[in-house]
C-alpha positions in Angstrom: -0.1 0.0 0.1 1.1 3.5 -0.7 0.8 6.4 1.4 1.3 10.2 0.5 3.1 11.9 3.3 0.3 13.9 3.9 -2.1 11.0 4.3 0.2 9.0 6.9 -1.1 10.9 9.9 -4.7 9.4 8.9 -3.1 6.1 8.1 -1.7 5.7 11.1 -4.4 7.0 13.5 -5.5 3.4 12.2 -3.0 1.6 14.0 0.7 0.8 13.1 1.8 -1.1 10.2 4.8 -3.9 11.2 6.9 -2.5 8.3 6.9 0.7 6.8 9.4 1.6 3.9 10.0 5.2 3.3 11.7 6.7 0.3 11.8 9.8 -2.4 14.1 12.8 -3.2 12.8 14.7 -0.4 14.7 14.4 2.4 12.4 16.8 4.6 9.5 14.9 3.8 11.2 11.3 4.6 13.0 12.7 8.2 9.3 14.1 9.1 6.9 11.2 8.0 10.0 8.9 10.2 9.8 11.5 13.0 5.8 10.7 12.7 5.6 7.2 12.8 8.8 7.3 15.5 6.1 9.3 17.7 3.3 6.9 16.8 5.5 4.3 17.9 7.0 5.5 21.3 3.2 6.3 22.3 2.2 2.4 21.4 5.4 1.1 23.9 8.6 1.0 21.3 10.8 1.8 23.9 13.7 0.6 22.1 15.3 1.7 18.8 18.3 -0.2 16.6 19.7 1.5 13.8 21.6 0.9 10.8 22.9 2.2 7.6 23.7 0.1 4.3 27.5 0.7 3.5 29.4 -1.7 1.8 30.0 -4.6 3.5 26.7 -4.1 5.4 25.7 -7.4 6.6 22.3 -8.4 6.0 21.7 -11.5 7.6 22.2 -9.4 10.8 19.5 -7.5 9.7 17.0 -10.2 8.8 17.7 -12.2 12.1 17.2 -8.6 14.1 14.1 -8.5 12.9 12.8 -11.9 13.8 14.8 -11.9 17.2 11.9 -11.5 20.2 13.2 -9.4 23.2 13.6 -11.7 26.7 12.2 -8.6 28.1 9.5 -7.9 25.7 10.4 -4.5 25.1 9.0 -3.2 21.9 11.7 -1.9 19.4 12.3 -0.1 16.1 14.8 -1.3 13.8 15.7 1.4 11.7 17.5 0.5 8.4 18.6 3.5 6.2 19.4 2.9 2.7 21.0 6.4 1.3 21.6 5.1 -2.3 18.7 3.5 -2.7 19.4 0.2 -4.3 20.8 -2.7 -1.8 22.6 -4.2 -4.3 22.2 -8.4 -5.0 23.2 -9.7 -1.4 20.7 -6.8 -0.2 17.9 -7.9 -3.2 18.1 -11.2 -1.6 17.8 -10.5 1.9 14.6 -8.0 1.5 12.7 -11.0 -0.6 13.8 -13.2 2.2 12.5 -10.3 5.5 9.2 -9.4 3.0 8.5 -13.7 2.8 8.5 -13.6 6.8 7.0 -10.7 8.6 9.2 -9.0 11.3 8.3 -10.5 15.2 5.7 -9.4 17.0 7.2 -6.9 18.7 9.5 -5.1 16.0 8.6 -2.3 14.0 10.4 -2.6 10.7 11.5 1.0 9.4 13.4 1.2 5.8 14.7 4.9 4.5 16.0 5.4 2.0 16.5 8.1 -1.0 15.2 7.8 -4.5 14.3 5.1 -5.8 14.2 5.2 -9.9 11.4 3.5 -12.0 13.8 0.2 -12.9 14.2 -0.5 -9.0 10.5 0.0 -8.2 9.7 -2.9 -10.9 12.4 -5.4 -9.8 11.7 -8.0 -7.4 12.9 -6.7 -4.3 10.9 -3.7 -4.1 7.8 -5.8 -5.6 8.0 -8.1 -2.7 8.8 -5.1 -0.2 5.6 -3.0 -1.8 3.6 -6.0 -1.2 3.7 -6.1 2.5 4.5 -2.9 3.7 3.4 0.7 3.9 5.3 2.6 0.8 5.5 6.4 2.0 6.8 8.0 -0.9 7.8 11.5 -0.9 8.1 12.9 -4.3 10.0 16.0 -5.1 7.9 19.1 -4.7 9.2 21.8 -6.7 7.8 24.7 -9.4 4.0 25.0 -10.0 3.8 23.1 -6.6 5.8 24.4 -4.4 3.9 27.5 -3.7 0.8 25.2 -2.8 3.0 23.5 -0.7 4.1 26.9 1.3 0.6 28.0 1.9 0.0 24.6 3.2 1.8 25.1 5.7 0.8 27.8 6.5 -2.5 26.8 6.9 -1.3 23.8 9.0 -0.1 26.7 11.3 -3.4 28.1 11.3 -2.2 30.9 9.2 -3.6 32.7 5.9 -0.8 33.9 3.2 -1.0 36.3 0.8 -0.7 34.8 -2.7 2.1 37.5 -3.8 3.9 36.6 -0.4 3.7 32.7 -1.1 5.4 33.4 -4.6 8.2 35.7 -3.1 9.1 32.9 -0.8 9.0 30.2 -3.4 11.5 32.3 -5.7 13.5 33.1 -2.8 14.0 29.0 -1.8 13.5 28.0 -5.3 12.7 24.2 -4.3 14.7 23.9 -1.4 12.2 22.4 1.0 14.6 22.4 4.0 15.2 26.3 3.4 11.1 26.5 3.0 10.6 24.9 6.1 13.0 27.4 8.5 11.8 30.2 7.0 8.3 29.4 7.1 8.5 28.5 10.9 10.5 31.9 11.7 7.8 33.8 9.6 4.7 31.9 11.9 6.4 33.2 15.2 6.4 37.0 13.4 2.9 36.5 11.8 0.4 39.4 13.2 -3.6 38.9 13.3 -2.8 35.4 11.4 -1.4 37.0 8.2 1.6 36.3 6.5 2.1 39.0 4.1 4.9 40.0 1.3 6.3 42.6 3.2 7.0 40.3 6.4 8.7 38.0 3.7 11.1 40.8 2.5 12.1 41.9 5.7 12.6 38.6 6.7 14.9 38.0 3.4 16.4 41.2 4.1 16.9 40.9 7.8 19.5 37.7 7.7 21.7 36.9 9.9 25.5 38.5 10.2 27.1 35.9 7.9 24.6 33.8 6.0 24.6 30.9 3.7 23.5 33.9 0.8 26.7 36.0 2.3 28.7 33.3 1.3 27.4 32.8 -2.0 27.9 36.4 -2.8 31.2 36.6 -1.5 32.4 33.9 -3.7 30.8 35.9 -6.8 32.4 38.9 -5.8 35.8 37.1 -5.9 36.7 38.1 -2.4 37.8 34.7 -1.2 39.3 36.2 2.5 36.0 37.2 3.1 34.3 34.0 2.3 36.8 31.9 4.2 35.8 34.3 7.1 32.0 34.0 6.5 32.7 30.2 6.1 34.3 29.6 9.0 31.1 31.7 11.3 28.9 29.5 9.7 30.7 26.1 10.6 31.1 27.8 14.3 27.3 28.3 14.6 26.8 25.0 13.6 24.8 25.9 10.6 24.0 22.9 8.0 26.3 22.5 5.2 23.8 21.0 2.9 22.2 24.6 3.0 25.5 26.2 2.4 25.9 23.6 -0.8 22.2 24.6 -1.9 22.9 28.1 -2.0 26.4 28.1 -3.9 25.0 25.6 -5.8 22.1 28.0 -7.0 24.2 30.7 -8.3 26.9 28.9 -9.6 23.9 27.1 -11.7 22.4 30.7 -12.6 26.5 31.3 -13.5 26.4 28.2 -16.2 22.8 29.8 -17.6 24.4 33.6 -18.1 28.1 32.2 -19.5 26.7 29.6 -22.1 24.6 32.9 -23.4 27.4 34.8 -23.6 29.6 31.9 -25.0 26.8 31.4 -27.9 27.4 35.7 -28.3 24.5 37.0 -26.4 24.4 39.4 -23.9 24.3 38.1 -20.1 23.7 41.2 -18.3 19.9 41.4 -20.1 18.9 38.2 -18.9 19.7 38.9 -14.9 16.0 39.6 -14.1 14.7 36.3 -15.8 17.5 34.8 -13.3 15.9 36.4 -10.1 18.8 38.7 -10.3 17.8 42.1 -8.5 20.0 45.1 -8.9 22.0 44.9 -5.7 23.2 41.6 -6.5 24.7 42.4 -10.2 28.0 43.2 -9.3 28.7 40.5 -7.8 27.3 38.5 -11.0 29.0 40.8 -13.4 32.0 39.8 -11.7 31.8 36.3 -11.4 31.3 36.5 -15.6 34.3 38.5 -16.3 36.0 36.2 -13.9 35.1 32.9 -15.3 34.9 30.8 -18.3 31.6 28.9 -19.1 33.7 25.4 -18.6 35.5 26.5 -15.6 31.4 27.3 -14.4 30.4 23.7 -15.6 33.4 22.2 -13.7 32.6 23.7 -10.5 28.8 22.7 -11.1 30.5 19.2 -11.3 32.6 19.7 -8.0 29.2 21.1 -5.7 27.2 17.9 -7.3 29.8 15.6 -6.0 30.3 17.7 -2.7 26.5 17.1 -2.5 26.7 13.4 -2.4 29.9 13.3 -0.4 27.4 14.9 2.4 25.5 12.0 1.7 28.1 9.4 2.2 28.1 8.4 -1.2 31.2 9.4 -2.5 34.6 9.6 -0.7 36.0 12.7 0.6 39.3 13.8 -1.0 39.9 16.6 2.2 39.4 16.2 5.7 36.0 17.0 5.9 33.2 18.5 4.0 33.7 22.3 5.2 37.2 21.8 3.5 35.7 20.7 0.8 33.0 23.7 0.3 36.2 25.9 1.0 38.2 24.7 -2.0 34.6 24.9 -4.0 33.8 28.4 -2.5 37.7 29.7 -3.7 37.4 28.1 -7.0 34.6 30.4 -8.2 36.6 33.0 -6.5 39.0 32.4 -8.6 41.5 30.7 -6.3 43.0 27.5 -7.9 43.5 25.2 -4.8 45.1 21.7 -5.8 
């Protein structure tokens, strides 16, 4: 049975199933669905939790045994398995078919959490076996025309109403990043007066950012201010900022740079496309500086580095430096025009 995240609460009210498989590209929706199931499980007496991550060399036999074991102290437990890559491999595929054929022990709740599962994998034997016995919670991508409605629905869930232009402006600002959208929505909910979200309030939140924000770092990189970019990144790290949001902010700008540099490469004038790409007047100098400094090939190479850093952050690619912060710093300096070996 497949359940949309918005319908999961209703399904849980009817009773917790013994097996849930949560998957999809929207990390925020997956994690929120997982938290919802955990809370409901705790209410039902699942006091213990065992967690595993599927990595190279993962022992699927241990997982199969853990799902069938019965606690000597009759303690209900949550068995949580994360499969970031969305593919279990040959051994995992066989193990999942076996697990699907033998339901978990009565005191075990099996939660499998995956990244996106492509159409081909969804037609595989292991996926079909899991789908035949588990509640499948698919968290599809929220973007484009769906994002404003998602944002408006989020406000409604908090008992607030939002002006259409306020929703549109916020959707443009976060550009499909649900984690960033959720953070901004939470902040707006605290500041809203009379239960209403106005475009002026949204604009004030965007303008009144912290001293150093993800966007400040991206702007410093665009301007070629290497020293300032390094200082901002250091401040973000000390403030325990989320690396994924920093990567997202920089990727967003580099993706625009790639498009603008391609226009220039084909003989066009990229300056005429600034408004189309959401580049307002106060940000034009940074983009002009970056376009003068970086070739189209280099922009594309930096974008590939950002894509790899995203995989590194998710544990799907090995780090080339000490940690993800050094990876981000190196890429930021690359945007600044500083080549790091």
